[in-house]
C-alpha positions in Angstrom: -6.1 115.0 -29.8 -3.5 116.3 -27.4 -1.1 114.1 -25.7 -3.0 114.4 -22.3 -6.3 113.3 -24.0 -4.6 110.3 -25.6 -3.2 109.2 -22.3 -6.6 109.6 -20.6 -8.2 107.5 -23.3 -5.5 104.8 -23.0 -5.9 104.7 -19.2 -9.7 104.5 -19.4 -9.5 101.7 -22.0 -7.1 99.8 -19.8 -9.4 100.1 -16.8 -12.4 98.9 -18.8 -10.5 95.9 -20.1 -9.1 95.1 -16.6 -12.6 95.3 -15.1 -14.1 93.0 -17.8 -11.3 90.5 -17.2 -11.8 90.5 -13.4 -15.5 90.1 -13.9 -15.1 87.1 -16.2 -12.7 85.4 -13.8 -15.1 85.9 -10.8 -18.0 84.6 -12.9 -16.0 81.5 -13.9 -15.0 80.8 -10.3 -18.4 81.4 -8.7 -18.9 77.7 -7.8 -15.4 76.9 -6.7 -15.1 79.8 -4.2 -17.3 77.9 -1.7 -15.2 76.0 0.9 -17.5 73.0 0.8 -21.1 71.9 0.0 -23.4 70.2 2.6 -25.4 67.2 1.5 -28.5 69.4 1.1 -26.5 71.7 -1.2 -25.4 68.7 -3.3 -29.0 67.5 -3.6 -30.3 71.0 -4.5 -27.5 71.7 -7.1 -27.9 68.3 -8.6 -24.1 67.9 -8.9 -23.1 65.9 -11.9 -21.1 62.7 -11.4 -17.3 63.1 -11.9 -17.3 66.7 -10.6 -14.7 67.4 -7.9 -15.8 69.3 -4.7 -15.6 69.3 -0.9 -18.4 67.8 1.2 -18.9 69.0 4.8 -21.1 68.0 7.7 -21.3 65.6 10.6 -20.4 61.9 10.5 -23.7 60.2 11.1 -23.8 58.1 14.3 -23.6 54.4 13.6 -22.6 54.8 10.0 -18.9 54.1 10.1 -18.1 50.7 8.5 -14.5 49.5 7.9 -14.0 47.3 4.9 -10.9 45.2 4.0 -7.7 47.1 4.2 -7.9 50.8 4.8 -11.3 51.4 3.1 -13.9 53.1 5.3 -17.5 53.8 4.5 -19.5 56.4 6.4 -22.4 58.8 6.0 -22.1 62.6 6.1 -25.2 64.5 7.2 -26.3 68.1 7.8 -29.5 67.2 9.6 -31.7 67.3 6.6 -30.0 65.2 4.0 -27.3 62.5 4.0 -24.6 61.4 1.5 -22.7 58.1 1.7 -18.9 58.4 1.5 -16.1 55.9 0.8 -12.5 56.6 1.6 -9.4 54.5 1.2 -6.6 55.6 3.4 -5.7 56.4 6.9 -8.3 58.6 8.6 -7.3 61.4 11.0 -6.9 60.4 14.6 -9.8 62.6 15.6 -12.3 61.2 13.1 -15.3 59.7 14.8 -19.1 59.5 14.6 -21.0 62.7 15.5 -18.0 64.9 14.7 -17.5 67.5 12.0 -15.7 66.4 8.8 -14.8 67.9 5.4 -14.0 65.4 2.6 -12.7 66.2 -0.8 -13.4 63.9 -3.8 -15.7 63.0 -6.6 -19.4 62.1 -6.7 -19.8 58.9 -8.6 -22.9 57.9 -10.8 -24.0 55.5 -8.1 -24.6 58.4 -5.7 -21.6 57.6 -3.5 -19.0 60.3 -2.7 -15.5 58.8 -3.2 -13.2 60.9 -1.0 -9.5 61.1 -1.5 -8.8 63.3 1.5 -10.7 63.6 4.8 -10.2 66.4 7.4 -11.5 66.2 10.9 -11.8 68.9 13.6 -8.5 69.4 15.5 -9.6 69.7 19.1 -12.5 69.3 21.5 -14.1 72.8 20.8 -13.2 73.6 17.2 -15.4 73.1 14.2 -14.7 74.8 10.8 -16.8 78.0 10.8 -18.5 77.1 7.5 -19.6 73.7 8.9 -20.9 75.3 12.1 -22.8 78.0 10.1 -24.5 75.3 7.9 -25.4 73.3 11.0 -26.8 76.4 12.7 -29.0 77.0 9.6 -30.3 73.5 9.9 -30.9 73.8 13.6 -28.5 70.9 14.4 -25.6 72.9 16.1 -25.6 72.6 19.9 -23.1 74.7 21.8 -21.9 72.8 24.7 -19.9 74.6 27.4 -20.1 77.9 25.4 -16.6 77.5 23.9 -17.3 76.2 20.5 -19.9 78.9 19.5 -17.6 81.7 20.4 -15.0 80.4 17.8 -17.6 80.4 15.0 -17.8 84.1 14.7 
């Protein structure tokens, strides 16, 4: 083999090894690339208890209950399914019923999602694009005043 041929084989081998490594990393991260799961996604995937993930949807109207201290219980819905959530801490100022929310935490064996962080929308017209897309799929999203829908694209 000439020097040029050896260099070509070395470069080709490196490219194949790099491609396999990238493929394995993407395969391993396939579930964690998603920004959040809706309650319907959680039910379909049959998420195991103790698994950490983000839950997104709307806070169901009439579901917010404040316990002793800073513990709050509420229900997140996507229009088709619901999932009860408990959170201990100070909620964002804009958290309220009927608004979009993304909570990060763990699903316990009792079927309750125990959140350790809660994110609420930041102004009157904004909703995270992923939440809006899921709500549109479910037929729940209503564009009032035309402003919110234009930000989803």
